[in-house]
PyMOL Python script that loads the backbone (N, CA, C, O; Angstrom):
from pymol import cmd

cmd.read_pdbstr("""\
ATOM      1  N   MET A   1      -0.280-103.610  15.921  1.00  0.00           N
ATOM      2  CA  MET A   1       0.643-102.288  15.682  1.00  0.00           C
ATOM      3  C   MET A   1      -0.082-101.271  15.178  1.00  0.00           C
ATOM      4  O   MET A   1       0.409-100.148  15.285  1.00  0.00           O
ATOM      5  N   LYS A   2      -1.598-101.441  14.422  1.00  0.00           N
ATOM      6  CA  LYS A   2      -2.603-100.482  14.454  1.00  0.00           C
ATOM      7  C   LYS A   2      -2.892 -99.640  15.468  1.00  0.00           C
ATOM      8  O   LYS A   2      -2.453 -98.500  15.620  1.00  0.00           O
ATOM      9  N   LEU A   3      -3.744-100.311  16.249  1.00  0.00           N
ATOM     10  CA  LEU A   3      -4.354 -99.925  17.930  1.00  0.00           C
ATOM     11  C   LEU A   3      -3.156 -98.951  18.343  1.00  0.00           C
ATOM     12  O   LEU A   3      -3.267 -97.735  18.497  1.00  0.00           O
ATOM     13  N   PHE A   4      -1.855 -99.793  18.512  1.00  0.00           N
ATOM     14  CA  PHE A   4      -0.880 -98.891  18.988  1.00  0.00           C
ATOM     15  C   PHE A   4      -0.393 -97.579  18.428  1.00  0.00           C
ATOM     16  O   PHE A   4       0.173 -96.721  19.105  1.00  0.00           O
ATOM     17  N   GLU A   5      -0.677 -97.481  17.039  1.00  0.00           N
ATOM     18  CA  GLU A   5      -0.585 -96.044  16.284  1.00  0.00           C
ATOM     19  C   GLU A   5      -1.537 -95.278  16.747  1.00  0.00           C
ATOM     20  O   GLU A   5      -1.384 -94.107  17.095  1.00  0.00           O
ATOM     21  N   ASP A   6      -2.634 -95.948  16.774  1.00  0.00           N
ATOM     22  CA  ASP A   6      -3.848 -94.871  17.016  1.00  0.00           C
ATOM     23  C   ASP A   6      -3.846 -94.397  18.609  1.00  0.00           C
ATOM     24  O   ASP A   6      -4.351 -93.308  18.885  1.00  0.00           O
ATOM     25  N   VAL A   7      -3.373 -95.082  19.472  1.00  0.00           N
ATOM     26  CA  VAL A   7      -3.299 -94.731  20.450  1.00  0.00           C
ATOM     27  C   VAL A   7      -2.131 -93.720  20.963  1.00  0.00           C
ATOM     28  O   VAL A   7      -2.215 -93.012  21.966  1.00  0.00           O
ATOM     29  N   THR A   8      -1.000 -93.797  20.053  1.00  0.00           N
ATOM     30  CA  THR A   8       0.171 -92.813  20.499  1.00  0.00           C
ATOM     31  C   THR A   8       0.353 -91.706  19.330  1.00  0.00           C
ATOM     32  O   THR A   8       1.340 -91.300  18.717  1.00  0.00           O
ATOM     33  N   ILE A   9      -0.984 -91.406  19.291  1.00  0.00           N
ATOM     34  CA  ILE A   9      -0.458 -89.844  18.177  1.00  0.00           C
ATOM     35  C   ILE A   9       0.253 -88.814  19.111  1.00  0.00           C
ATOM     36  O   ILE A   9       0.037 -88.319  20.217  1.00  0.00           O
ATOM     37  N   HIS A  10       1.222 -88.727  18.118  1.00  0.00           N
ATOM     38  CA  HIS A  10       2.192 -87.331  18.806  1.00  0.00           C
ATOM     39  C   HIS A  10       1.578 -86.071  18.412  1.00  0.00           C
ATOM     40  O   HIS A  10       1.710 -85.123  19.186  1.00  0.00           O
ATOM     41  N   VAL A  11       0.903 -85.905  17.290  1.00  0.00           N
ATOM     42  CA  VAL A  11       0.396 -84.534  16.793  1.00  0.00           C
ATOM     43  C   VAL A  11      -1.000 -84.246  16.622  1.00  0.00           C
ATOM     44  O   VAL A  11      -1.613 -85.099  15.980  1.00  0.00           O
ATOM     45  N   THR A  12      -1.758 -83.112  17.094  1.00  0.00           N
ATOM     46  CA  THR A  12      -3.120 -83.355  16.829  1.00  0.00           C
ATOM     47  C   THR A  12      -3.488 -82.018  15.749  1.00  0.00           C
ATOM     48  O   THR A  12      -2.827 -80.991  15.591  1.00  0.00           O
ATOM     49  N   LYS A  13      -4.676 -82.391  15.132  1.00  0.00           N
ATOM     50  CA  LYS A  13      -4.725 -81.287  14.294  1.00  0.00           C
ATOM     51  C   LYS A  13      -5.565 -80.034  14.790  1.00  0.00           C
ATOM     52  O   LYS A  13      -5.757 -78.981  14.181  1.00  0.00           O
ATOM     53  N   PHE A  14      -6.006 -80.401  16.016  1.00  0.00           N
ATOM     54  CA  PHE A  14      -6.883 -79.283  16.487  1.00  0.00           C
ATOM     55  C   PHE A  14      -6.011 -77.748  16.706  1.00  0.00           C
ATOM     56  O   PHE A  14      -6.465 -76.607  16.614  1.00  0.00           O
ATOM     57  N   PHE A  15      -4.609 -78.196  17.025  1.00  0.00           N
ATOM     58  CA  PHE A  15      -3.473 -76.666  17.038  1.00  0.00           C
ATOM     59  C   PHE A  15      -3.195 -76.528  15.781  1.00  0.00           C
ATOM     60  O   PHE A  15      -3.146 -75.313  15.590  1.00  0.00           O
ATOM     61  N   ARG A  16      -2.992 -77.063  14.841  1.00  0.00           N
ATOM     62  CA  ARG A  16      -3.075 -76.535  13.367  1.00  0.00           C
ATOM     63  C   ARG A  16      -4.052 -75.627  12.699  1.00  0.00           C
ATOM     64  O   ARG A  16      -3.676 -74.834  11.836  1.00  0.00           O
ATOM     65  N   ASP A  17      -5.358 -75.728  13.094  1.00  0.00           N
ATOM     66  CA  ASP A  17      -6.419 -75.058  13.063  1.00  0.00           C
ATOM     67  C   ASP A  17      -6.444 -73.416  13.058  1.00  0.00           C
ATOM     68  O   ASP A  17      -6.603 -72.862  14.145  1.00  0.00           O
ATOM     69  N   PRO A  18      -6.340 -72.869  12.250  1.00  0.00           N
ATOM     70  CA  PRO A  18      -6.434 -71.223  12.586  1.00  0.00           C
ATOM     71  C   PRO A  18      -7.499 -70.707  13.193  1.00  0.00           C
ATOM     72  O   PRO A  18      -7.330 -69.966  14.161  1.00  0.00           O
ATOM     73  N   GLU A  19      -8.559 -70.960  12.809  1.00  0.00           N
ATOM     74  CA  GLU A  19     -10.137 -71.142  13.510  1.00  0.00           C
ATOM     75  C   GLU A  19     -10.338 -71.491  14.800  1.00  0.00           C
ATOM     76  O   GLU A  19     -11.178 -70.827  15.407  1.00  0.00           O
ATOM     77  N   LEU A  20      -9.792 -72.348  15.368  1.00  0.00           N
ATOM     78  CA  LEU A  20      -9.793 -72.766  16.563  1.00  0.00           C
ATOM     79  C   LEU A  20      -8.835 -71.889  17.247  1.00  0.00           C
ATOM     80  O   LEU A  20      -9.272 -71.299  18.235  1.00  0.00           O
ATOM     81  N   PHE A  21      -7.735 -71.709  16.945  1.00  0.00           N
ATOM     82  CA  PHE A  21      -7.201 -70.442  17.635  1.00  0.00           C
ATOM     83  C   PHE A  21      -7.531 -69.504  17.996  1.00  0.00           C
ATOM     84  O   PHE A  21      -7.289 -69.075  19.125  1.00  0.00           O
ATOM     85  N   ASP A  22      -8.474 -68.667  16.731  1.00  0.00           N
ATOM     86  CA  ASP A  22      -9.107 -67.584  16.614  1.00  0.00           C
ATOM     87  C   ASP A  22     -10.213 -68.022  17.593  1.00  0.00           C
ATOM     88  O   ASP A  22     -10.469 -67.105  18.373  1.00  0.00           O
ATOM     89  N   ALA A  23     -10.666 -68.703  17.722  1.00  0.00           N
ATOM     90  CA  ALA A  23     -11.847 -68.872  18.789  1.00  0.00           C
ATOM     91  C   ALA A  23     -11.326 -68.765  19.995  1.00  0.00           C
ATOM     92  O   ALA A  23     -11.887 -68.066  20.839  1.00  0.00           O
ATOM     93  N   LEU A  24     -10.279 -69.379  20.243  1.00  0.00           N
ATOM     94  CA  LEU A  24      -9.720 -69.214  21.669  1.00  0.00           C
ATOM     95  C   LEU A  24      -9.747 -67.675  22.048  1.00  0.00           C
ATOM     96  O   LEU A  24     -10.441 -67.155  22.922  1.00  0.00           O
ATOM     97  N   ALA A  25      -8.831 -67.052  21.190  1.00  0.00           N
ATOM     98  CA  ALA A  25      -8.706 -65.816  21.512  1.00  0.00           C
ATOM     99  C   ALA A  25      -9.961 -64.936  21.414  1.00  0.00           C
ATOM    100  O   ALA A  25      -9.986 -63.920  22.108  1.00  0.00           O
ATOM    101  N   ARG A  26     -10.907 -65.197  20.695  1.00  0.00           N
ATOM    102  CA  ARG A  26     -12.138 -63.917  20.571  1.00  0.00           C
ATOM    103  C   ARG A  26     -13.172 -64.355  21.692  1.00  0.00           C
ATOM    104  O   ARG A  26     -13.844 -63.508  22.281  1.00  0.00           O
ATOM    105  N   LYS A  27     -13.289 -65.927  22.006  1.00  0.00           N
ATOM    106  CA  LYS A  27     -14.304 -66.457  22.892  1.00  0.00           C
ATOM    107  C   LYS A  27     -13.870 -66.863  24.313  1.00  0.00           C
ATOM    108  O   LYS A  27     -14.512 -66.681  25.348  1.00  0.00           O
ATOM    109  N   VAL A  28     -12.650 -67.453  24.175  1.00  0.00           N
ATOM    110  CA  VAL A  28     -12.325 -68.144  25.612  1.00  0.00           C
ATOM    111  C   VAL A  28     -11.750 -67.054  26.795  1.00  0.00           C
ATOM    112  O   VAL A  28     -12.207 -66.538  27.815  1.00  0.00           O
ATOM    113  N   PHE A  29     -10.399 -67.021  25.990  1.00  0.00           N
ATOM    114  CA  PHE A  29      -9.684 -65.913  26.811  1.00  0.00           C
ATOM    115  C   PHE A  29     -10.504 -64.473  27.200  1.00  0.00           C
ATOM    116  O   PHE A  29     -10.198 -63.843  28.212  1.00  0.00           O
ATOM    117  N   PRO A  30     -11.292 -64.147  26.523  1.00  0.00           N
ATOM    118  CA  PRO A  30     -11.892 -62.725  27.481  1.00  0.00           C
ATOM    119  C   PRO A  30     -12.906 -63.077  28.656  1.00  0.00           C
ATOM    120  O   PRO A  30     -13.024 -62.328  29.626  1.00  0.00           O
ATOM    121  N   LYS A  31     -13.670 -64.318  28.511  1.00  0.00           N
ATOM    122  CA  LYS A  31     -13.952 -64.818  29.587  1.00  0.00           C
ATOM    123  C   LYS A  31     -13.265 -65.298  30.551  1.00  0.00           C
ATOM    124  O   LYS A  31     -13.686 -65.119  31.694  1.00  0.00           O
ATOM    125  N   LEU A  32     -11.902 -66.108  30.313  1.00  0.00           N
ATOM    126  CA  LEU A  32     -11.131 -66.531  31.403  1.00  0.00           C
ATOM    127  C   LEU A  32     -10.650 -65.670  31.992  1.00  0.00           C
ATOM    128  O   LEU A  32     -10.378 -65.932  33.164  1.00  0.00           O
ATOM    129  N   LEU A  33     -10.295 -64.151  31.435  1.00  0.00           N
ATOM    130  CA  LEU A  33      -9.506 -63.088  32.157  1.00  0.00           C
ATOM    131  C   LEU A  33     -10.371 -62.067  32.697  1.00  0.00           C
ATOM    132  O   LEU A  33      -9.947 -61.077  33.293  1.00  0.00           O
ATOM    133  N   LEU A  34     -11.849 -62.370  32.435  1.00  0.00           N
ATOM    134  CA  LEU A  34     -12.748 -61.557  33.273  1.00  0.00           C
ATOM    135  C   LEU A  34     -12.765 -61.366  34.717  1.00  0.00           C
ATOM    136  O   LEU A  34     -13.160 -62.264  35.460  1.00  0.00           O
ATOM    137  N   GLY A  35     -12.357 -60.241  35.151  1.00  0.00           N
ATOM    138  CA  GLY A  35     -12.615 -60.044  36.379  1.00  0.00           C
ATOM    139  C   GLY A  35     -10.886 -60.442  37.294  1.00  0.00           C
ATOM    140  O   GLY A  35     -10.738 -60.207  38.494  1.00  0.00           O
ATOM    141  N   LYS A  36      -9.766 -61.057  36.402  1.00  0.00           N
ATOM    142  CA  LYS A  36      -8.624 -61.874  37.183  1.00  0.00           C
ATOM    143  C   LYS A  36      -7.936 -60.379  37.841  1.00  0.00           C
ATOM    144  O   LYS A  36      -7.889 -59.381  37.121  1.00  0.00           O
ATOM    145  N   ASP A  37      -7.707 -60.365  38.473  1.00  0.00           N
ATOM    146  CA  ASP A  37      -6.532 -59.491  39.352  1.00  0.00           C
ATOM    147  C   ASP A  37      -4.931 -59.830  39.004  1.00  0.00           C
ATOM    148  O   ASP A  37      -4.668 -60.815  38.314  1.00  0.00           O
ATOM    149  N   SER A  38      -4.200 -59.225  39.363  1.00  0.00           N
ATOM    150  CA  SER A  38      -2.684 -59.182  38.959  1.00  0.00           C
ATOM    151  C   SER A  38      -2.040 -60.551  39.868  1.00  0.00           C
ATOM    152  O   SER A  38      -1.111 -61.248  39.459  1.00  0.00           O
ATOM    153  N   LYS A  39      -2.657 -60.721  40.990  1.00  0.00           N
ATOM    154  CA  LYS A  39      -2.415 -62.107  41.745  1.00  0.00           C
ATOM    155  C   LYS A  39      -2.654 -63.182  41.408  1.00  0.00           C
ATOM    156  O   LYS A  39      -1.774 -64.041  41.369  1.00  0.00           O
ATOM    157  N   GLU A  40      -3.866 -63.411  41.087  1.00  0.00           N
ATOM    158  CA  GLU A  40      -4.787 -64.510  40.632  1.00  0.00           C
ATOM    159  C   GLU A  40      -4.445 -65.276  39.509  1.00  0.00           C
ATOM    160  O   GLU A  40      -4.844 -64.860  38.421  1.00  0.00           O
ATOM    161  N   PRO A  41      -3.723 -66.412  39.552  1.00  0.00           N
ATOM    162  CA  PRO A  41      -3.404 -67.010  38.114  1.00  0.00           C
ATOM    163  C   PRO A  41      -4.523 -67.478  37.247  1.00  0.00           C
ATOM    164  O   PRO A  41      -5.609 -67.813  37.719  1.00  0.00           O
ATOM    165  N   VAL A  42      -4.258 -67.497  36.025  1.00  0.00           N
ATOM    166  CA  VAL A  42      -4.701 -68.005  34.919  1.00  0.00           C
ATOM    167  C   VAL A  42      -4.492 -69.592  35.094  1.00  0.00           C
ATOM    168  O   VAL A  42      -3.287 -69.842  35.080  1.00  0.00           O
ATOM    169  N   ARG A  43      -5.133 -70.523  35.223  1.00  0.00           N
ATOM    170  CA  ARG A  43      -4.744 -71.918  35.245  1.00  0.00           C
ATOM    171  C   ARG A  43      -5.530 -72.534  33.978  1.00  0.00           C
ATOM    172  O   ARG A  43      -6.715 -72.281  33.763  1.00  0.00           O
ATOM    173  N   ILE A  44      -4.751 -73.360  33.175  1.00  0.00           N
ATOM    174  CA  ILE A  44      -5.075 -73.869  31.933  1.00  0.00           C
ATOM    175  C   ILE A  44      -4.424 -75.165  31.934  1.00  0.00           C
ATOM    176  O   ILE A  44      -3.226 -75.326  32.166  1.00  0.00           O
ATOM    177  N   TRP A  45      -5.403 -76.246  31.620  1.00  0.00           N
ATOM    178  CA  TRP A  45      -4.884 -77.869  31.632  1.00  0.00           C
ATOM    179  C   TRP A  45      -5.063 -78.210  30.215  1.00  0.00           C
ATOM    180  O   TRP A  45      -6.143 -77.969  29.675  1.00  0.00           O
ATOM    181  N   VAL A  46      -4.065 -78.767  29.546  1.00  0.00           N
ATOM    182  CA  VAL A  46      -4.063 -79.201  28.546  1.00  0.00           C
ATOM    183  C   VAL A  46      -3.829 -80.761  28.602  1.00  0.00           C
ATOM    184  O   VAL A  46      -2.716 -81.215  28.870  1.00  0.00           O
ATOM    185  N   PRO A  47      -4.815 -81.487  28.366  1.00  0.00           N
ATOM    186  CA  PRO A  47      -4.839 -83.000  28.588  1.00  0.00           C
ATOM    187  C   PRO A  47      -4.231 -83.828  27.025  1.00  0.00           C
ATOM    188  O   PRO A  47      -4.248 -83.362  25.885  1.00  0.00           O
ATOM    189  N   ALA A  48      -3.824 -84.919  27.402  1.00  0.00           N
ATOM    190  CA  ALA A  48      -3.338 -85.432  26.156  1.00  0.00           C
ATOM    191  C   ALA A  48      -1.829 -84.748  25.371  1.00  0.00           C
ATOM    192  O   ALA A  48      -1.633 -84.727  24.156  1.00  0.00           O
ATOM    193  N   SER A  49      -1.152 -84.373  26.139  1.00  0.00           N
ATOM    194  CA  SER A  49      -0.267 -83.460  25.520  1.00  0.00           C
ATOM    195  C   SER A  49       0.619 -84.393  25.464  1.00  0.00           C
ATOM    196  O   SER A  49       0.891 -84.746  26.611  1.00  0.00           O
ATOM    197  N   SER A  50       1.312 -85.072  24.541  1.00  0.00           N
ATOM    198  CA  SER A  50       2.225 -85.853  24.404  1.00  0.00           C
ATOM    199  C   SER A  50       3.923 -85.340  24.038  1.00  0.00           C
ATOM    200  O   SER A  50       4.897 -86.036  24.324  1.00  0.00           O
ATOM    201  N   THR A  51       3.989 -84.220  23.473  1.00  0.00           N
ATOM    202  CA  THR A  51       5.310 -83.479  23.179  1.00  0.00           C
ATOM    203  C   THR A  51       5.399 -81.924  24.078  1.00  0.00           C
ATOM    204  O   THR A  51       6.431 -81.441  24.546  1.00  0.00           O
ATOM    205  N   GLY A  52       4.115 -81.381  24.146  1.00  0.00           N
ATOM    206  CA  GLY A  52       4.078 -80.222  24.913  1.00  0.00           C
ATOM    207  C   GLY A  52       4.114 -79.140  23.690  1.00  0.00           C
ATOM    208  O   GLY A  52       4.878 -78.174  23.695  1.00  0.00           O
ATOM    209  N   GLN A  53       3.235 -79.413  22.693  1.00  0.00           N
ATOM    210  CA  GLN A  53       3.328 -78.723  21.569  1.00  0.00           C
ATOM    211  C   GLN A  53       2.155 -77.469  21.881  1.00  0.00           C
ATOM    212  O   GLN A  53       2.247 -76.243  21.932  1.00  0.00           O
ATOM    213  N   GLU A  54       1.063 -78.397  22.053  1.00  0.00           N
ATOM    214  CA  GLU A  54       0.166 -77.887  22.308  1.00  0.00           C
ATOM    215  C   GLU A  54      -0.086 -76.868  23.612  1.00  0.00           C
ATOM    216  O   GLU A  54      -0.638 -75.772  23.505  1.00  0.00           O
ATOM    217  N   ALA A  55       0.376 -77.383  24.755  1.00  0.00           N
ATOM    218  CA  ALA A  55       0.317 -76.068  25.760  1.00  0.00           C
ATOM    219  C   ALA A  55       1.292 -75.051  25.598  1.00  0.00           C
ATOM    220  O   ALA A  55       1.112 -73.969  26.156  1.00  0.00           O
ATOM    221  N   TYR A  56       2.475 -75.292  24.787  1.00  0.00           N
ATOM    222  CA  TYR A  56       3.068 -74.286  24.405  1.00  0.00           C
ATOM    223  C   TYR A  56       2.654 -73.157  23.467  1.00  0.00           C
ATOM    224  O   TYR A  56       2.836 -71.947  23.609  1.00  0.00           O
ATOM    225  N   SER A  57       1.929 -73.962  22.264  1.00  0.00           N
ATOM    226  CA  SER A  57       1.001 -73.001  21.193  1.00  0.00           C
ATOM    227  C   SER A  57      -0.065 -72.184  22.054  1.00  0.00           C
ATOM    228  O   SER A  57      -0.097 -70.965  21.882  1.00  0.00           O
ATOM    229  N   ILE A  58      -1.103 -72.879  23.141  1.00  0.00           N
ATOM    230  CA  ILE A  58      -1.691 -71.911  23.964  1.00  0.00           C
ATOM    231  C   ILE A  58      -1.338 -70.964  24.503  1.00  0.00           C
ATOM    232  O   ILE A  58      -1.964 -69.904  24.513  1.00  0.00           O
ATOM    233  N   CYS A  59       0.044 -71.231  25.210  1.00  0.00           N
ATOM    234  CA  CYS A  59       0.398 -70.230  25.913  1.00  0.00           C
ATOM    235  C   CYS A  59       0.823 -69.181  25.171  1.00  0.00           C
ATOM    236  O   CYS A  59       0.377 -68.049  25.360  1.00  0.00           O
ATOM    237  N   MET A  60       1.819 -69.486  24.161  1.00  0.00           N
ATOM    238  CA  MET A  60       1.913 -68.193  23.283  1.00  0.00           C
ATOM    239  C   MET A  60       0.665 -67.374  22.718  1.00  0.00           C
ATOM    240  O   MET A  60       0.750 -66.146  22.702  1.00  0.00           O
ATOM    241  N   LEU A  61      -0.228 -67.860  22.361  1.00  0.00           N
ATOM    242  CA  LEU A  61      -1.530 -67.353  22.154  1.00  0.00           C
ATOM    243  C   LEU A  61      -2.072 -66.297  23.074  1.00  0.00           C
ATOM    244  O   LEU A  61      -2.345 -65.127  22.806  1.00  0.00           O
ATOM    245  N   LEU A  62      -2.188 -67.042  24.389  1.00  0.00           N
ATOM    246  CA  LEU A  62      -2.452 -66.301  25.602  1.00  0.00           C
ATOM    247  C   LEU A  62      -1.516 -65.113  26.024  1.00  0.00           C
ATOM    248  O   LEU A  62      -2.011 -64.156  26.618  1.00  0.00           O
ATOM    249  N   LEU A  63      -0.464 -65.141  25.795  1.00  0.00           N
ATOM    250  CA  LEU A  63       0.532 -64.301  26.104  1.00  0.00           C
ATOM    251  C   LEU A  63       0.521 -63.002  24.997  1.00  0.00           C
ATOM    252  O   LEU A  63       0.591 -61.825  25.350  1.00  0.00           O
ATOM    253  N   GLU A  64       0.418 -63.470  23.570  1.00  0.00           N
ATOM    254  CA  GLU A  64       0.209 -62.336  22.608  1.00  0.00           C
ATOM    255  C   GLU A  64      -1.320 -61.825  23.034  1.00  0.00           C
ATOM    256  O   GLU A  64      -1.476 -60.606  22.961  1.00  0.00           O
ATOM    257  N   TYR A  65      -2.333 -62.522  23.419  1.00  0.00           N
ATOM    258  CA  TYR A  65      -3.837 -61.877  23.666  1.00  0.00           C
ATOM    259  C   TYR A  65      -3.478 -60.758  24.820  1.00  0.00           C
ATOM    260  O   TYR A  65      -3.757 -59.569  24.663  1.00  0.00           O
ATOM    261  N   MET A  66      -2.743 -61.337  26.148  1.00  0.00           N
ATOM    262  CA  MET A  66      -2.545 -60.635  27.130  1.00  0.00           C
ATOM    263  C   MET A  66      -1.862 -59.060  26.875  1.00  0.00           C
ATOM    264  O   MET A  66      -2.164 -57.984  27.391  1.00  0.00           O
ATOM    265  N   GLU A  67      -0.731 -59.434  25.776  1.00  0.00           N
ATOM    266  CA  GLU A  67       0.294 -57.824  25.685  1.00  0.00           C
ATOM    267  C   GLU A  67      -0.696 -57.068  24.961  1.00  0.00           C
ATOM    268  O   GLU A  67      -0.691 -55.869  25.238  1.00  0.00           O
ATOM    269  N   ALA A  68      -1.654 -57.489  23.998  1.00  0.00           N
ATOM    270  CA  ALA A  68      -2.540 -56.817  23.055  1.00  0.00           C
ATOM    271  C   ALA A  68      -3.648 -56.182  23.875  1.00  0.00           C
ATOM    272  O   ALA A  68      -4.148 -55.185  23.354  1.00  0.00           O
ATOM    273  N   LYS A  69      -4.126 -56.549  25.032  1.00  0.00           N
ATOM    274  CA  LYS A  69      -4.891 -56.176  25.855  1.00  0.00           C
ATOM    275  C   LYS A  69      -4.184 -55.487  27.209  1.00  0.00           C
ATOM    276  O   LYS A  69      -4.871 -54.971  28.091  1.00  0.00           O
ATOM    277  N   LYS A  70      -2.849 -55.540  27.255  1.00  0.00           N
ATOM    278  CA  LYS A  70      -2.355 -54.791  28.271  1.00  0.00           C
ATOM    279  C   LYS A  70      -2.653 -55.613  29.514  1.00  0.00           C
ATOM    280  O   LYS A  70      -3.075 -54.877  30.406  1.00  0.00           O
ATOM    281  N   LEU A  71      -2.574 -56.938  29.890  1.00  0.00           N
ATOM    282  CA  LEU A  71      -2.944 -57.614  30.955  1.00  0.00           C
ATOM    283  C   LEU A  71      -1.796 -58.163  31.073  1.00  0.00           C
ATOM    284  O   LEU A  71      -0.948 -58.637  30.317  1.00  0.00           O
ATOM    285  N   ASN A  72      -2.011 -57.924  32.753  1.00  0.00           N
ATOM    286  CA  ASN A  72      -0.432 -58.752  33.520  1.00  0.00           C
ATOM    287  C   ASN A  72      -1.022 -59.581  34.512  1.00  0.00           C
ATOM    288  O   ASN A  72      -1.025 -59.200  35.683  1.00  0.00           O
ATOM    289  N   VAL A  73      -1.640 -60.928  34.105  1.00  0.00           N
ATOM    290  CA  VAL A  73      -1.907 -61.836  35.245  1.00  0.00           C
ATOM    291  C   VAL A  73      -1.074 -63.185  35.000  1.00  0.00           C
ATOM    292  O   VAL A  73      -0.868 -63.725  33.912  1.00  0.00           O
ATOM    293  N   PRO A  74      -0.704 -63.543  36.085  1.00  0.00           N
ATOM    294  CA  PRO A  74       0.402 -64.726  36.201  1.00  0.00           C
ATOM    295  C   PRO A  74      -0.530 -65.973  35.572  1.00  0.00           C
ATOM    296  O   PRO A  74      -1.740 -66.140  35.722  1.00  0.00           O
ATOM    297  N   ILE A  75       0.463 -66.830  34.790  1.00  0.00           N
ATOM    298  CA  ILE A  75      -0.087 -67.840  33.897  1.00  0.00           C
ATOM    299  C   ILE A  75       0.218 -69.097  34.478  1.00  0.00           C
ATOM    300  O   ILE A  75       1.420 -69.198  34.726  1.00  0.00           O
ATOM    301  N   GLN A  76      -0.594 -70.286  34.841  1.00  0.00           N
ATOM    302  CA  GLN A  76      -0.157 -71.502  34.982  1.00  0.00           C
ATOM    303  C   GLN A  76      -0.810 -72.518  34.007  1.00  0.00           C
ATOM    304  O   GLN A  76      -2.026 -72.663  33.883  1.00  0.00           O
ATOM    305  N   ILE A  77       0.158 -73.214  33.320  1.00  0.00           N
ATOM    306  CA  ILE A  77      -0.369 -74.164  32.257  1.00  0.00           C
ATOM    307  C   ILE A  77       0.104 -75.596  32.489  1.00  0.00           C
ATOM    308  O   ILE A  77       1.304 -75.688  32.744  1.00  0.00           O
ATOM    309  N   PHE A  78      -0.584 -76.718  32.452  1.00  0.00           N
ATOM    310  CA  PHE A  78      -0.625 -77.867  32.874  1.00  0.00           C
ATOM    311  C   PHE A  78      -0.617 -78.808  32.056  1.00  0.00           C
ATOM    312  O   PHE A  78      -1.791 -78.853  31.687  1.00  0.00           O
ATOM    313  N   ALA A  79       0.162 -79.919  31.308  1.00  0.00           N
ATOM    314  CA  ALA A  79      -0.027 -80.565  30.336  1.00  0.00           C
ATOM    315  C   ALA A  79       0.287 -81.896  30.889  1.00  0.00           C
ATOM    316  O   ALA A  79       1.328 -82.132  31.501  1.00  0.00           O
ATOM    317  N   THR A  80      -0.670 -82.784  30.651  1.00  0.00           N
ATOM    318  CA  THR A  80      -0.600 -84.350  30.867  1.00  0.00           C
ATOM    319  C   THR A  80      -0.835 -85.146  29.628  1.00  0.00           C
ATOM    320  O   THR A  80      -0.806 -86.376  29.670  1.00  0.00           O
TER     321      THR A  80
END
""", "prot")
cmd.dss("prot")
cmd.show_as("cartoon", "prot")
cmd.util.cbc("prot")
cmd.orient("prot")
């Protein structure tokens, strides 16, 4: 039973850590969006997403970042 609980974790601490969200907005998103035009989508893969919370959280953060920077780029987020 313990192994089953370890393998089927439904919530991760990564996305509840404000410092990591801040790092995405400060370090990752600027590099990810550098040179993107309005026709080339930004693609993000979120592995090990059991409920979709992680992908949804990253999408919200990316949309907020793009709005603040006045960027209009298509987004594709894949969660598995």
